[in-house]
MARZA-937893 format. One record per atom (N, C-alpha, C): atom name; x, y, z; residue in one letter. Coordinates in pm, 1 decimal. Example, Ala and Ser with C-alpha at 12.3 -4.5 7.8 and 13.67 -1.06 7.14 Angstrom:
BEGIN
<site atom="N" x="1319.0" y="-569.0" z="780.0" rest="A"/>
<site atom="CA" x="1230.0" y="-450.0" z="780.0" rest="A"/>
<site atom="C" x="1320.0" y="-330.0" z="780.0" rest="A"/>
<site atom="N" x="1285.0" y="-225.0" z="708.0" rest="S"/>
<site atom="CA" x="1367.0" y="-106.0" z="714.0" rest="S"/>
<site atom="C" x="1290.0" y="3.0" z="787.0" rest="S"/>
***
This chain:
BEGIN
<site atom="N" x="-4534.3" y="-837.0" z="-1430.8" rest="X"/>
<site atom="CA" x="-4418.8" y="-803.1" z="-1512.5" rest="X"/>
<site atom="C" x="-4347.9" y="-680.4" z="-1456.4" rest="X"/>
<site atom="N" x="-4422.9" y="-588.9" z="-1404.3" rest="X"/>
<site atom="CA" x="-4365.8" y="-467.8" z="-1349.6" rest="X"/>
<site atom="C" x="-4275.8" y="-496.7" z="-1229.7" rest="X"/>
<site atom="N" x="-4317.9" y="-591.4" z="-1147.8" rest="X"/>
<site atom="CA" x="-4238.9" y="-628.2" z="-1030.0" rest="X"/>
<site atom="C" x="-4106.3" y="-691.7" z="-1072.1" rest="X"/>
<site atom="N" x="-4111.9" y="-779.8" z="-1170.8" rest="X"/>
<site atom="CA" x="-3988.9" y="-843.9" z="-1220.8" rest="X"/>
<site atom="C" x="-3894.6" y="-739.1" z="-1280.5" rest="X"/>
<site atom="N" x="-3949.8" y="-644.4" z="-1349.3" rest="X"/>
<site atom="CA" x="-3868.8" y="-538.2" z="-1409.3" rest="X"/>
<site atom="C" x="-3795.8" y="-456.7" z="-1304.5" rest="X"/>
<site atom="N" x="-3863.7" y="-425.1" z="-1193.7" rest="X"/>
<site atom="CA" x="-3800.1" y="-349.7" z="-1085.7" rest="X"/>
<site atom="C" x="-3692.1" y="-431.6" z="-1016.7" rest="X"/>
<site atom="N" x="-3718.6" y="-559.5" z="-997.7" rest="X"/>
<site atom="CA" x="-3618.7" y="-646.6" z="-935.5" rest="X"/>
<site atom="C" x="-3495.8" y="-656.5" z="-1025.3" rest="X"/>
<site atom="N" x="-3519.2" y="-675.8" z="-1154.2" rest="X"/>
<site atom="CA" x="-3407.9" y="-684.5" z="-1248.7" rest="X"/>
<site atom="C" x="-3329.6" y="-552.8" z="-1253.0" rest="X"/>
<site atom="N" x="-3399.6" y="-442.3" z="-1256.0" rest="X"/>
<site atom="CA" x="-3332.7" y="-311.6" z="-1256.8" rest="X"/>
<site atom="C" x="-3251.9" y="-291.8" z="-1127.8" rest="X"/>
<site atom="N" x="-3308.6" y="-335.2" z="-1015.2" rest="X"/>
<site atom="CA" x="-3235.9" y="-326.0" z="-887.9" rest="X"/>
<site atom="C" x="-3109.1" y="-410.0" z="-889.2" rest="X"/>
<site atom="N" x="-3117.4" y="-530.4" z="-943.9" rest="X"/>
<site atom="CA" x="-2999.2" y="-616.8" z="-953.3" rest="X"/>
<site atom="C" x="-2892.3" y="-555.7" z="-1043.8" rest="X"/>
<site atom="N" x="-2934.9" y="-496.0" z="-1153.2" rest="X"/>
<site atom="CA" x="-2840.2" y="-431.8" z="-1244.8" rest="X"/>
<site atom="C" x="-2769.1" y="-316.7" z="-1174.7" rest="X"/>
<site atom="N" x="-2844.3" y="-236.1" z="-1100.5" rest="X"/>
<site atom="CA" x="-2784.5" y="-123.3" z="-1027.8" rest="X"/>
<site atom="C" x="-2684.4" y="-174.4" z="-924.4" rest="X"/>
<site atom="N" x="-2721.9" y="-276.6" z="-848.7" rest="X"/>
<site atom="CA" x="-2631.3" y="-333.2" z="-748.4" rest="X"/>
<site atom="C" x="-2508.1" y="-391.5" z="-815.9" rest="X"/>
<site atom="N" x="-2528.5" y="-463.5" z="-925.4" rest="X"/>
<site atom="CA" x="-2418.1" y="-526.4" z="-996.3" rest="X"/>
<site atom="C" x="-2320.8" y="-422.1" z="-1051.0" rest="X"/>
<site atom="N" x="-2374.7" y="-315.3" z="-1110.6" rest="X"/>
<site atom="CA" x="-2288.6" y="-210.3" z="-1165.5" rest="X"/>
<site atom="C" x="-2218.4" y="-130.2" z="-1055.5" rest="X"/>
<site atom="N" x="-2284.9" y="-115.5" z="-941.9" rest="X"/>
<site atom="CA" x="-2225.3" y="-41.3" z="-831.2" rest="X"/>
<site atom="C" x="-2112.1" y="-119.1" z="-766.2" rest="X"/>
<site atom="N" x="-2135.0" y="-246.3" z="-742.5" rest="X"/>
<site atom="CA" x="-2035.4" y="-328.1" z="-672.9" rest="X"/>
<site atom="C" x="-1935.3" y="-392.2" z="-767.0" rest="X"/>
<site atom="N" x="-1968.1" y="-401.9" z="-894.2" rest="X"/>
<site atom="CA" x="-1877.1" y="-460.5" z="-990.8" rest="X"/>
<site atom="C" x="-1891.7" y="-611.0" z="-999.7" rest="X"/>
<site atom="N" x="-1812.3" y="-667.5" z="-1086.3" rest="X"/>
<site atom="CA" x="-1813.9" y="-811.8" z="-1106.4" rest="X"/>
<site atom="C" x="-1750.1" y="-878.2" z="-985.8" rest="X"/>
<site atom="N" x="-1815.7" y="-978.5" z="-931.1" rest="X"/>
<site atom="CA" x="-1752.7" y="-1049.3" z="-818.5" rest="X"/>
<site atom="C" x="-1616.8" y="-1106.0" z="-859.8" rest="X"/>
<site atom="N" x="-1523.1" y="-1103.6" z="-768.2" rest="X"/>
<site atom="CA" x="-1386.4" y="-1147.2" z="-799.4" rest="X"/>
<site atom="C" x="-1382.3" y="-1291.3" z="-848.0" rest="X"/>
<site atom="N" x="-1461.6" y="-1377.6" z="-790.2" rest="X"/>
<site atom="CA" x="-1458.5" y="-1517.7" z="-832.0" rest="X"/>
<site atom="C" x="-1508.6" y="-1534.7" z="-973.4" rest="X"/>
<site atom="N" x="-1598.7" y="-1447.5" z="-1018.0" rest="X"/>
<site atom="CA" x="-1650.7" y="-1454.8" z="-1153.7" rest="X"/>
<site atom="C" x="-1548.1" y="-1400.1" z="-1253.0" rest="X"/>
<site atom="N" x="-1474.0" y="-1300.5" z="-1212.4" rest="X"/>
<site atom="CA" x="-1373.5" y="-1239.2" z="-1299.5" rest="X"/>
<site atom="C" x="-1243.8" y="-1319.4" z="-1303.6" rest="X"/>
<site atom="N" x="-1230.7" y="-1419.7" z="-1216.9" rest="X"/>
<site atom="CA" x="-1107.6" y="-1498.3" z="-1213.5" rest="X"/>
<site atom="C" x="-994.6" y="-1426.2" z="-1144.1" rest="X"/>
<site atom="N" x="-1025.9" y="-1328.5" z="-1060.3" rest="X"/>
<site atom="CA" x="-926.2" y="-1246.5" z="-992.5" rest="X"/>
<site atom="C" x="-909.9" y="-1287.1" z="-846.2" rest="X"/>
<site atom="N" x="-936.8" y="-1410.9" z="-818.5" rest="X"/>
<site atom="CA" x="-928.3" y="-1458.7" z="-681.4" rest="X"/>
<site atom="C" x="-783.3" y="-1494.4" z="-650.7" rest="X"/>
<site atom="N" x="-735.5" y="-1447.8" z="-536.6" rest="X"/>
<site atom="CA" x="-598.4" y="-1480.6" z="-496.2" rest="X"/>
<site atom="C" x="-587.3" y="-1631.3" z="-476.3" rest="X"/>
<site atom="N" x="-480.5" y="-1686.8" z="-528.5" rest="X"/>
<site atom="CA" x="-463.7" y="-1831.0" z="-514.2" rest="X"/>
<site atom="C" x="-427.9" y="-1864.1" z="-370.6" rest="X"/>
<site atom="N" x="-481.5" y="-1973.5" z="-325.1" rest="X"/>
<site atom="CA" x="-450.2" y="-2014.3" z="-188.7" rest="X"/>
<site atom="C" x="-347.7" y="-2127.1" z="-194.9" rest="X"/>
<site atom="N" x="-241.9" y="-2109.0" z="-122.2" rest="X"/>
<site atom="CA" x="-134.5" y="-2207.2" z="-118.2" rest="X"/>
<site atom="C" x="-136.7" y="-2270.7" z="20.4" rest="X"/>
<site atom="N" x="-145.6" y="-2403.7" z="26.2" rest="X"/>
<site atom="CA" x="-154.0" y="-2468.4" z="156.9" rest="X"/>
<site atom="C" x="-37.5" y="-2433.7" z="249.6" rest="X"/>
<site atom="N" x="83.2" y="-2430.6" z="197.2" rest="X"/>
<site atom="CA" x="199.4" y="-2396.8" z="278.2" rest="X"/>
<site atom="C" x="280.1" y="-2291.5" z="203.3" rest="X"/>
<site atom="N" x="240.6" y="-2166.6" z="222.3" rest="X"/>
<site atom="CA" x="301.9" y="-2056.2" z="146.8" rest="X"/>
<site atom="C" x="451.5" y="-2044.7" z="173.9" rest="X"/>
<site atom="N" x="494.2" y="-2065.0" z="296.3" rest="X"/>
<site atom="CA" x="636.6" y="-2053.2" z="329.9" rest="X"/>
<site atom="C" x="718.9" y="-2159.7" z="256.8" rest="X"/>
<site atom="N" x="666.6" y="-2280.0" z="249.2" rest="X"/>
<site atom="CA" x="737.4" y="-2387.4" z="178.7" rest="X"/>
<site atom="C" x="747.6" y="-2356.6" z="29.4" rest="X"/>
<site atom="N" x="639.9" y="-2304.8" z="-28.3" rest="X"/>
<site atom="CA" x="642.3" y="-2268.4" z="-170.3" rest="X"/>
<site atom="C" x="742.1" y="-2155.5" z="-196.7" rest="X"/>
<site atom="N" x="744.8" y="-2056.9" z="-107.3" rest="X"/>
<site atom="CA" x="839.2" y="-1946.3" z="-121.8" rest="X"/>
<site atom="C" x="983.0" y="-1997.4" z="-112.3" rest="X"/>
<site atom="N" x="1009.7" y="-2082.1" z="-15.4" rest="X"/>
<site atom="CA" x="1144.7" y="-2137.1" z="2.0" rest="X"/>
<site atom="C" x="1187.0" y="-2216.7" z="-120.5" rest="X"/>
<site atom="N" x="1093.9" y="-2293.4" z="-175.9" rest="X"/>
<site atom="CA" x="1124.0" y="-2372.6" z="-295.7" rest="X"/>
<site atom="C" x="1158.8" y="-2280.9" z="-412.6" rest="X"/>
<site atom="N" x="1078.5" y="-2175.7" z="-432.9" rest="X"/>
<site atom="CA" x="1104.3" y="-2080.2" z="-541.0" rest="X"/>
<site atom="C" x="1238.7" y="-2011.8" z="-522.6" rest="X"/>
<site atom="N" x="1268.0" y="-1972.6" z="-400.3" rest="X"/>
<site atom="CA" x="1394.8" y="-1906.8" z="-369.6" rest="X"/>
<site atom="C" x="1511.8" y="-1997.3" z="-405.4" rest="X"/>
<site atom="N" x="1505.4" y="-2121.4" z="-362.6" rest="X"/>
<site atom="CA" x="1614.7" y="-2216.7" z="-391.2" rest="X"/>
<site atom="C" x="1626.8" y="-2246.2" z="-540.6" rest="X"/>
<site atom="N" x="1514.0" y="-2252.2" z="-610.5" rest="X"/>
<site atom="CA" x="1517.1" y="-2276.3" z="-754.7" rest="X"/>
<site atom="C" x="1592.3" y="-2166.3" z="-828.7" rest="X"/>
<site atom="N" x="1592.7" y="-2047.0" z="-773.9" rest="X"/>
<site atom="CA" x="1662.5" y="-1934.3" z="-836.1" rest="X"/>
<site atom="C" x="1802.2" y="-1913.7" z="-776.6" rest="X"/>
<site atom="N" x="1848.4" y="-2008.7" z="-697.0" rest="X"/>
<site atom="CA" x="1984.1" y="-2001.3" z="-643.4" rest="X"/>
<site atom="C" x="1998.2" y="-1922.4" z="-514.7" rest="X"/>
<site atom="N" x="1887.3" y="-1894.2" z="-448.9" rest="X"/>
<site atom="CA" x="1891.6" y="-1813.8" z="-327.6" rest="X"/>
<site atom="C" x="1881.9" y="-1896.3" z="-201.0" rest="X"/>
<site atom="N" x="1891.9" y="-1826.3" z="-88.8" rest="X"/>
<site atom="CA" x="1879.2" y="-1886.1" z="43.6" rest="X"/>
<site atom="C" x="1762.9" y="-1818.1" z="115.0" rest="X"/>
<site atom="N" x="1658.2" y="-1894.5" z="149.7" rest="X"/>
<site atom="CA" x="1544.8" y="-1833.0" z="220.3" rest="X"/>
<site atom="C" x="1585.8" y="-1781.9" z="357.7" rest="X"/>
<site atom="N" x="1526.9" y="-1670.7" z="397.8" rest="X"/>
<site atom="CA" x="1551.9" y="-1612.0" z="529.1" rest="X"/>
<site atom="C" x="1417.4" y="-1581.6" z="593.9" rest="X"/>
<site atom="N" x="1421.4" y="-1522.8" z="710.9" rest="X"/>
<site atom="CA" x="1299.7" y="-1491.0" z="784.8" rest="X"/>
<site atom="C" x="1213.6" y="-1390.4" z="708.4" rest="X"/>
<site atom="N" x="1087.0" y="-1390.9" z="736.0" rest="X"/>
<site atom="CA" x="989.5" y="-1295.8" z="680.9" rest="X"/>
<site atom="C" x="985.0" y="-1297.2" z="528.5" rest="X"/>
<site atom="N" x="992.4" y="-1415.4" z="470.2" rest="X"/>
<site atom="CA" x="986.1" y="-1435.4" z="325.3" rest="X"/>
<site atom="C" x="1081.7" y="-1343.5" z="250.2" rest="X"/>
<site atom="N" x="1205.3" y="-1350.1" z="287.6" rest="X"/>
<site atom="CA" x="1313.3" y="-1280.2" z="219.4" rest="X"/>
<site atom="C" x="1403.5" y="-1385.9" z="157.0" rest="X"/>
<site atom="N" x="1459.4" y="-1352.8" z="45.0" rest="X"/>
<site atom="CA" x="1546.1" y="-1445.6" z="-25.8" rest="X"/>
<site atom="C" x="1676.6" y="-1372.1" z="-56.9" rest="X"/>
<site atom="N" x="1787.4" y="-1433.2" z="-22.0" rest="X"/>
<site atom="CA" x="1916.5" y="-1368.8" z="-46.4" rest="X"/>
<site atom="C" x="2006.4" y="-1461.4" z="-126.9" rest="X"/>
<site atom="N" x="2105.7" y="-1400.8" z="-189.5" rest="X"/>
<site atom="CA" x="2201.9" y="-1475.6" z="-270.0" rest="X"/>
<site atom="C" x="2339.0" y="-1414.0" z="-247.1" rest="X"/>
<site atom="N" x="2440.6" y="-1496.5" z="-247.0" rest="X"/>
<site atom="CA" x="2577.7" y="-1449.9" z="-225.1" rest="X"/>
<site atom="C" x="2654.0" y="-1451.4" z="-356.9" rest="X"/>
<site atom="N" x="2714.0" y="-1336.2" z="-387.0" rest="X"/>
<site atom="CA" x="2806.6" y="-1324.4" z="-499.4" rest="X"/>
<site atom="C" x="2936.8" y="-1272.3" z="-441.0" rest="X"/>
<site atom="N" x="3040.0" y="-1353.0" z="-447.3" rest="X"/>
<site atom="CA" x="3167.4" y="-1315.7" z="-385.9" rest="X"/>
<site atom="C" x="3152.0" y="-1302.8" z="-235.8" rest="X"/>
<site atom="N" x="3193.7" y="-1189.9" z="-181.5" rest="X"/>
<site atom="CA" x="3182.8" y="-1166.5" z="-37.3" rest="X"/>
<site atom="C" x="3053.4" y="-1096.2" z="1.9" rest="X"/>
<site atom="N" x="2976.4" y="-1054.4" z="-95.7" rest="X"/>
<site atom="CA" x="2855.0" y="-977.4" z="-66.8" rest="X"/>
<site atom="C" x="2730.0" y="-1065.0" z="-72.6" rest="X"/>
<site atom="N" x="2633.5" y="-1026.7" z="9.1" rest="X"/>
<site atom="CA" x="2502.9" y="-1092.8" z="9.3" rest="X"/>
<site atom="C" x="2400.6" y="-991.1" z="-39.7" rest="X"/>
<site atom="N" x="2320.6" y="-1032.0" z="-137.9" rest="X"/>
<site atom="CA" x="2220.6" y="-944.3" z="-197.4" rest="X"/>
<site atom="C" x="2081.0" y="-997.2" z="-168.0" rest="X"/>
<site atom="N" x="1988.1" y="-905.8" z="-148.6" rest="X"/>
<site atom="CA" x="1848.6" y="-941.2" z="-132.5" rest="X"/>
<site atom="C" x="1788.4" y="-956.2" z="-271.6" rest="X"/>
<site atom="N" x="1720.2" y="-1065.5" z="-294.0" rest="X"/>
<site atom="CA" x="1658.7" y="-1091.4" z="-423.9" rest="X"/>
<site atom="C" x="1518.5" y="-1030.9" z="-424.4" rest="X"/>
<site atom="N" x="1508.0" y="-906.5" z="-467.7" rest="X"/>
<site atom="CA" x="1379.7" y="-836.2" z="-469.4" rest="X"/>
<site atom="C" x="1279.5" y="-898.7" z="-565.5" rest="X"/>
<site atom="N" x="1327.4" y="-963.5" z="-670.5" rest="X"/>
<site atom="CA" x="1237.7" y="-1019.9" z="-771.7" rest="X"/>
<site atom="C" x="1169.7" y="-1148.5" z="-724.2" rest="X"/>
<site atom="N" x="1220.1" y="-1209.1" z="-617.4" rest="X"/>
<site atom="CA" x="1156.3" y="-1328.4" z="-561.4" rest="X"/>
<site atom="C" x="1057.2" y="-1280.8" z="-455.5" rest="X"/>
<site atom="N" x="929.4" y="-1301.0" z="-483.6" rest="X"/>
<site atom="CA" x="823.4" y="-1255.8" z="-393.1" rest="X"/>
<site atom="C" x="736.8" y="-1374.9" z="-353.1" rest="X"/>
<site atom="N" x="652.8" y="-1359.6" z="-252.3" rest="X"/>
<site atom="CA" x="561.7" y="-1468.8" z="-216.4" rest="X"/>
<site atom="C" x="469.4" y="-1509.9" z="-331.0" rest="X"/>
<site atom="N" x="450.4" y="-1421.2" z="-428.9" rest="X"/>
<site atom="CA" x="364.9" y="-1452.5" z="-543.6" rest="X"/>
<site atom="C" x="442.1" y="-1508.2" z="-662.2" rest="X"/>
<site atom="N" x="573.2" y="-1528.5" z="-648.1" rest="X"/>
<site atom="CA" x="653.4" y="-1583.8" z="-756.6" rest="X"/>
<site atom="C" x="765.1" y="-1490.1" z="-797.4" rest="X"/>
<site atom="N" x="820.7" y="-1513.8" z="-915.9" rest="X"/>
<site atom="CA" x="928.9" y="-1431.0" z="-968.3" rest="X"/>
<site atom="C" x="867.1" y="-1309.9" z="-1035.7" rest="X"/>
<site atom="N" x="899.1" y="-1191.5" z="-987.9" rest="X"/>
<site atom="CA" x="841.6" y="-1067.0" z="-1038.3" rest="X"/>
<site atom="C" x="927.2" y="-1015.1" z="-1153.6" rest="X"/>
<site atom="N" x="876.3" y="-1031.3" z="-1274.8" rest="X"/>
<site atom="CA" x="949.3" y="-990.9" z="-1395.3" rest="X"/>
<site atom="C" x="973.8" y="-840.0" z="-1399.5" rest="X"/>
<site atom="N" x="876.2" y="-761.4" z="-1353.3" rest="X"/>
<site atom="CA" x="891.7" y="-615.5" z="-1354.2" rest="X"/>
<site atom="C" x="1006.5" y="-571.6" z="-1263.7" rest="X"/>
<site atom="N" x="1012.3" y="-627.3" z="-1144.4" rest="X"/>
<site atom="CA" x="1119.6" y="-592.0" z="-1050.6" rest="X"/>
<site atom="C" x="1254.5" y="-631.5" z="-1108.6" rest="X"/>
<site atom="N" x="1262.4" y="-748.8" z="-1168.1" rest="X"/>
<site atom="CA" x="1388.1" y="-793.5" z="-1229.1" rest="X"/>
<site atom="C" x="1430.1" y="-699.2" z="-1341.6" rest="X"/>
<site atom="N" x="1332.0" y="-653.1" z="-1420.3" rest="X"/>
<site atom="CA" x="1363.2" y="-560.8" z="-1529.9" rest="X"/>
<site atom="C" x="1416.5" y="-428.0" z="-1475.1" rest="X"/>
<site atom="N" x="1355.8" y="-378.8" z="-1365.8" rest="X"/>
<site atom="CA" x="1403.9" y="-253.8" z="-1305.9" rest="X"/>
<site atom="C" x="1543.2" y="-270.4" z="-1246.0" rest="X"/>
<site atom="N" x="1571.8" y="-386.2" z="-1191.0" rest="X"/>
<site atom="CA" x="1706.4" y="-412.8" z="-1139.5" rest="X"/>
<site atom="C" x="1806.8" y="-407.5" z="-1254.5" rest="X"/>
<site atom="N" x="1768.7" y="-466.3" z="-1366.9" rest="X"/>
<site atom="CA" x="1858.2" y="-465.5" z="-1483.7" rest="X"/>
<site atom="C" x="1881.4" y="-322.0" z="-1532.5" rest="X"/>
<site atom="N" x="1774.3" y="-241.4" z="-1537.3" rest="X"/>
<site atom="CA" x="1789.0" y="-102.6" z="-1579.4" rest="X"/>
<site atom="C" x="1880.9" y="-26.4" z="-1484.6" rest="X"/>
<site atom="N" x="1866.4" y="-50.9" z="-1355.7" rest="X"/>
<site atom="CA" x="1953.6" y="14.1" z="-1257.4" rest="X"/>
<site atom="C" x="2098.6" y="-24.4" z="-1277.6" rest="X"/>
<site atom="N" x="2119.9" y="-150.4" z="-1308.9" rest="X"/>
<site atom="CA" x="2254.6" y="-200.6" z="-1334.0" rest="X"/>
<site atom="C" x="2314.5" y="-130.3" z="-1457.2" rest="X"/>
<site atom="N" x="2233.9" y="-118.8" z="-1562.6" rest="X"/>
<site atom="CA" x="2281.3" y="-53.1" z="-1684.9" rest="X"/>
<site atom="C" x="2307.6" y="95.3" z="-1660.7" rest="X"/>
<site atom="N" x="2224.5" y="159.9" z="-1580.0" rest="X"/>
<site atom="CA" x="2245.8" y="301.6" z="-1549.2" rest="X"/>
<site atom="C" x="2373.8" y="321.3" z="-1469.6" rest="X"/>
<site atom="N" x="2400.6" y="233.2" z="-1375.5" rest="X"/>
<site atom="CA" x="2524.4" y="244.1" z="-1298.3" rest="X"/>
<site atom="C" x="2645.9" y="231.2" z="-1390.1" rest="X"/>
<site atom="N" x="2637.2" y="140.8" z="-1485.9" rest="X"/>
<site atom="CA" x="2746.7" y="123.7" z="-1581.3" rest="X"/>
<site atom="C" x="2765.7" y="249.6" z="-1664.8" rest="X"/>
<site atom="N" x="2656.8" y="313.1" z="-1706.8" rest="X"/>
<site atom="CA" x="2668.7" y="430.5" z="-1793.2" rest="X"/>
<site atom="C" x="2715.8" y="554.4" z="-1716.8" rest="X"/>
<site atom="N" x="2688.5" y="561.2" z="-1584.8" rest="X"/>
<site atom="CA" x="2730.5" y="676.3" z="-1505.2" rest="X"/>
<site atom="C" x="2869.4" y="659.1" z="-1444.9" rest="X"/>
<site atom="N" x="2927.4" y="544.8" z="-1462.2" rest="X"/>
<site atom="CA" x="3055.3" y="514.6" z="-1398.3" rest="X"/>
<site atom="C" x="3178.9" y="569.8" z="-1469.0" rest="X"/>
<site atom="N" x="3173.3" y="621.7" z="-1592.0" rest="X"/>
<site atom="CA" x="3296.8" y="662.4" z="-1659.7" rest="X"/>
<site atom="C" x="3380.2" y="765.3" z="-1584.4" rest="X"/>
<site atom="N" x="3317.8" y="852.6" z="-1508.2" rest="X"/>
<site atom="CA" x="3395.0" y="955.7" z="-1438.8" rest="X"/>
<site atom="C" x="3464.3" y="900.6" z="-1313.1" rest="X"/>
<site atom="N" x="3418.9" y="788.2" z="-1265.7" rest="X"/>
<site atom="CA" x="3478.9" y="726.4" z="-1146.4" rest="X"/>
<site atom="C" x="3565.3" y="608.6" z="-1188.7" rest="X"/>
<site atom="N" x="3647.1" y="560.4" z="-1097.2" rest="X"/>
<site atom="CA" x="3723.7" y="438.9" z="-1129.1" rest="X"/>
<site atom="C" x="3627.9" y="325.7" z="-1166.1" rest="X"/>
<site atom="N" x="3668.9" y="245.0" z="-1258.2" rest="X"/>
<site atom="CA" x="3584.1" y="137.1" z="-1312.0" rest="X"/>
<site atom="C" x="3546.0" y="36.5" z="-1204.8" rest="X"/>
<site atom="N" x="3416.4" y="28.2" z="-1176.2" rest="X"/>
<site atom="CA" x="3362.2" y="-70.1" z="-1082.3" rest="X"/>
<site atom="C" x="3250.8" y="-143.2" z="-1156.6" rest="X"/>
<site atom="N" x="3276.1" y="-262.5" z="-1201.1" rest="X"/>
<site atom="CA" x="3177.0" y="-330.2" z="-1285.6" rest="X"/>
<site atom="C" x="3049.5" y="-370.2" z="-1210.1" rest="X"/>
<site atom="N" x="2940.2" y="-364.7" z="-1281.7" rest="X"/>
<site atom="CA" x="2811.2" y="-409.9" z="-1234.3" rest="X"/>
<site atom="C" x="2768.3" y="-523.6" z="-1325.6" rest="X"/>
<site atom="N" x="2726.2" y="-632.2" z="-1266.7" rest="X"/>
<site atom="CA" x="2686.9" y="-748.9" z="-1344.6" rest="X"/>
<site atom="C" x="2544.2" y="-786.2" z="-1307.4" rest="X"/>
<site atom="N" x="2459.3" y="-796.5" z="-1408.2" rest="X"/>
<site atom="CA" x="2320.1" y="-834.7" z="-1385.7" rest="X"/>
<site atom="C" x="2307.4" y="-986.2" z="-1397.7" rest="X"/>
<site atom="N" x="2237.2" y="-1045.6" z="-1302.4" rest="X"/>
<site atom="CA" x="2213.0" y="-1190.3" z="-1301.6" rest="X"/>
<site atom="C" x="2063.6" y="-1215.1" z="-1323.4" rest="X"/>
<site atom="N" x="2024.5" y="-1257.6" z="-1443.6" rest="X"/>
<site atom="CA" x="1882.0" y="-1272.5" z="-1474.8" rest="X"/>
<site atom="C" x="1809.3" y="-1378.5" z="-1390.2" rest="X"/>
<site atom="N" x="1877.0" y="-1482.4" z="-1350.8" rest="X"/>
<site atom="CA" x="1811.5" y="-1588.4" z="-1271.6" rest="X"/>
<site atom="C" x="1767.3" y="-1539.7" z="-1135.1" rest="X"/>
<site atom="N" x="1841.6" y="-1443.9" z="-1079.5" rest="X"/>
<site atom="CA" x="1809.3" y="-1393.9" z="-945.9" rest="X"/>
<site atom="C" x="1748.5" y="-1254.9" z="-949.0" rest="X"/>
<site atom="N" x="1767.1" y="-1181.9" z="-1059.5" rest="X"/>
<site atom="CA" x="1718.4" y="-1043.6" z="-1066.8" rest="X"/>
<site atom="C" x="1802.9" y="-950.8" z="-985.2" rest="X"/>
<site atom="N" x="1930.8" y="-983.8" z="-967.6" rest="X"/>
<site atom="CA" x="2021.2" y="-905.0" z="-883.3" rest="X"/>
<site atom="C" x="2125.3" y="-836.0" z="-969.8" rest="X"/>
<site atom="N" x="2153.3" y="-710.6" z="-935.8" rest="X"/>
<site atom="CA" x="2261.0" y="-635.7" z="-998.2" rest="X"/>
<site atom="C" x="2379.9" y="-641.1" z="-901.9" rest="X"/>
<site atom="N" x="2477.1" y="-723.1" z="-937.7" rest="X"/>
<site atom="CA" x="2593.8" y="-740.1" z="-851.1" rest="X"/>
<site atom="C" x="2693.0" y="-627.4" z="-874.8" rest="X"/>
<site atom="N" x="2743.2" y="-574.2" z="-767.4" rest="X"/>
<site atom="CA" x="2843.3" y="-467.8" z="-773.2" rest="X"/>
<site atom="C" x="2977.0" y="-528.6" z="-734.1" rest="X"/>
<site atom="N" x="3067.4" y="-530.1" z="-827.5" rest="X"/>
<site atom="CA" x="3200.0" y="-587.6" z="-798.0" rest="X"/>
<site atom="C" x="3297.9" y="-477.2" z="-765.4" rest="X"/>
<site atom="N" x="3375.1" y="-497.2" z="-660.5" rest="X"/>
<site atom="CA" x="3473.8" y="-393.7" z="-620.1" rest="X"/>
<site atom="C" x="3589.2" y="-382.3" z="-717.3" rest="X"/>
***
């Protein structure tokens, strides 16, 4: 019994030191057979054009914007929210300058700046 107790205590120490294995915690990164194809599909679904190095861009008027919210892991809600906040801040700071509207596009997560 003493030997089993030491083995069990050793396992507990190792387990607590190294933590829960990622596969047990469900924190394993998903594997996508063709990550580039999935990224391109997501980009197009949001109205963008895929570019090199997993970048997604969208054209509004004459300008081309990088869609920061489209990532290899999907649509990043946090990034889109920060883009919206930036857009709102630009609108609130603009009164002293000539009116240049900023328009937020939720589907792309882009704050468009109109001249």
